[in-house]
Structure formats: structure tokens, C-alpha cells
C-alpha positions in Angstrom: 0.0 0.0 0.0 2.8 2.4 0.9 4.6 1.7 -2.4 1.3 2.5 -4.3 0.9 5.8 -2.5 4.6 6.8 -3.2 4.1 5.8 -6.9 0.9 7.9 -7.2 2.5 10.8 -5.5 5.6 10.6 -7.8 3.4 10.3 -10.9 1.3 13.3 -9.8 4.3 15.4 -9.1 5.9 14.6 -12.5 2.6 15.4 -14.3 2.3 18.7 -12.4 5.9 19.7 -13.4 5.4 18.7 -17.0 2.2 20.8 -17.4 3.9 23.8 -15.8 7.0 23.6 -17.9 5.6 22.8 -21.3 5.6 25.6 -23.9 2.6 27.9 -23.7 0.6 28.6 -26.9 0.2 32.3 -27.4 -3.5 33.4 -27.4 -5.4 36.4 -26.2 -6.4 34.8 -22.9 -2.8 34.2 -21.8 -1.4 37.6 -22.6 -0.6 40.7 -20.6 -0.2 44.1 -22.2 2.1 46.9 -21.1 2.8 50.3 -22.6 6.1 52.0 -22.4 8.9 53.8 -24.4 11.5 51.6 -26.1 15.0 52.5 -24.9 17.0 49.8 -26.8 16.5 46.9 -29.3 19.4 44.4 -29.6 20.1 40.8 -30.2 20.7 38.5 -27.3 23.3 35.8 -26.9 20.8 33.1 -27.8 19.6 34.8 -31.0 16.5 36.3 -29.4 15.7 40.0 -30.0 15.6 41.9 -26.7 13.5 45.0 -26.3 14.3 47.2 -23.3 11.4 49.3 -22.0 11.7 52.5 -19.9 10.5 52.0 -16.3 9.7 48.3 -16.8 11.5 45.6 -15.0 12.5 42.4 -16.6 13.7 41.3 -20.0 11.2 41.4 -22.9 12.2 39.3 -25.8 11.1 38.1 -29.2 12.0 34.4 -29.4 14.5 33.4 -32.0 11.9 31.0 -33.3 9.7 34.0 -34.3 12.3 36.4 -35.7 12.8 34.7 -39.1 10.9 37.5 -41.0 12.2 40.4 -38.8 15.2 42.6 -39.5 16.9 43.8 -36.3 18.2 47.1 -37.7 14.8 48.1 -39.2 13.0 47.0 -36.0 15.4 49.1 -33.9 15.1 52.1 -36.2 11.3 51.9 -36.0 10.9 51.4 -32.3 13.8 53.2 -30.5 12.4 56.2 -28.5 8.8 55.4 -29.5 5.9 54.6 -27.1 4.7 51.1 -27.9 2.2 48.5 -26.6 3.9 45.2 -25.9 1.9 42.0 -25.3 3.6 39.0 -23.7 2.7 35.6 -22.4 1.5 35.6 -18.8 4.1 33.6 -16.7 2.9 30.4 -15.1 3.6 29.3 -11.6 7.0 27.7 -12.1 8.4 30.4 -14.4 8.6 32.6 -11.3 11.6 30.4 -10.2 14.8 29.6 -11.9 16.3 30.9 -15.1 13.1 32.3 -16.6 12.4 34.8 -13.7 11.8 38.3 -15.1 11.9 37.1 -18.7 8.8 37.8 -20.8 8.3 36.4 -24.3 6.7 39.0 -26.5 3.8 37.9 -28.7 2.8 41.3 -30.1 4.3 44.8 -30.5 2.1 47.7 -31.6 3.2 51.2 -32.5 0.2 53.4 -32.5 -2.4 51.6 -34.6 0.2 49.6 -36.5 1.2 46.1 -35.6 4.9 45.8 -35.9 5.2 42.2 -34.8 2.8 39.4 -33.9 2.8 35.7 -33.5 -1.0 35.5 -33.0 
């Protein structure tokens, strides 16, 4: 009986961790939107495009998977110094711990009424 309980607990724990760590599909329900002025756009070490926002903590990034049709120089020229609306995936419970703390994957960038980038 004890072995069964330990096995059930271990299976439940593994399932919980799996569902918390699996990639999140971007959709309107899972997004948070912030508005700020872009202070810098550059390329990160892993190939992601990093957008720094004035008065906003954390690292906002466009995943390297999503940048295939984006040019870094034109994106930087268009966004630097501009007030933008940035949407990102709401972090899940486990992303508040470990290497993903304060990192926000951008799903949409809007400049005025123009959508500059979107994965939705």
C-alpha cells in the first residue's frame, strides 16, 4: 500500500511539473499588455531580439523561433524612442523560479495603430 501511495505521488508530481514547464501557446487569454517607451533593441546571446522598456523591470524578448521575418536594424530604427504597446505571455507558476524569472516572451508589438510584430 505504501509503495502504491509513493508511486501515485511521484506520478502526480511529474505530471504537475510537466504541465507547468511545457511551452505555452500564445493566445489572447494568456497575454498581458504593457505600454512604455522603447529604450533599446538588440540581439541577445541566444539569438532572441531583446527590447528594453523604460521604467519596466525584466527582459522582454522576441523568441529566435519567431524572428525569421524580422530585421533587427529596421526594428530598432522603427521602435527606439517610441511609445509602444507590448503583449507578452503571462508567466505560469513555475516560471517565477529559476532561469526564466523576469523574462517575458513578446507575442505582439504595436506602434500606434500599426502592428509591428505578432505571432498570433
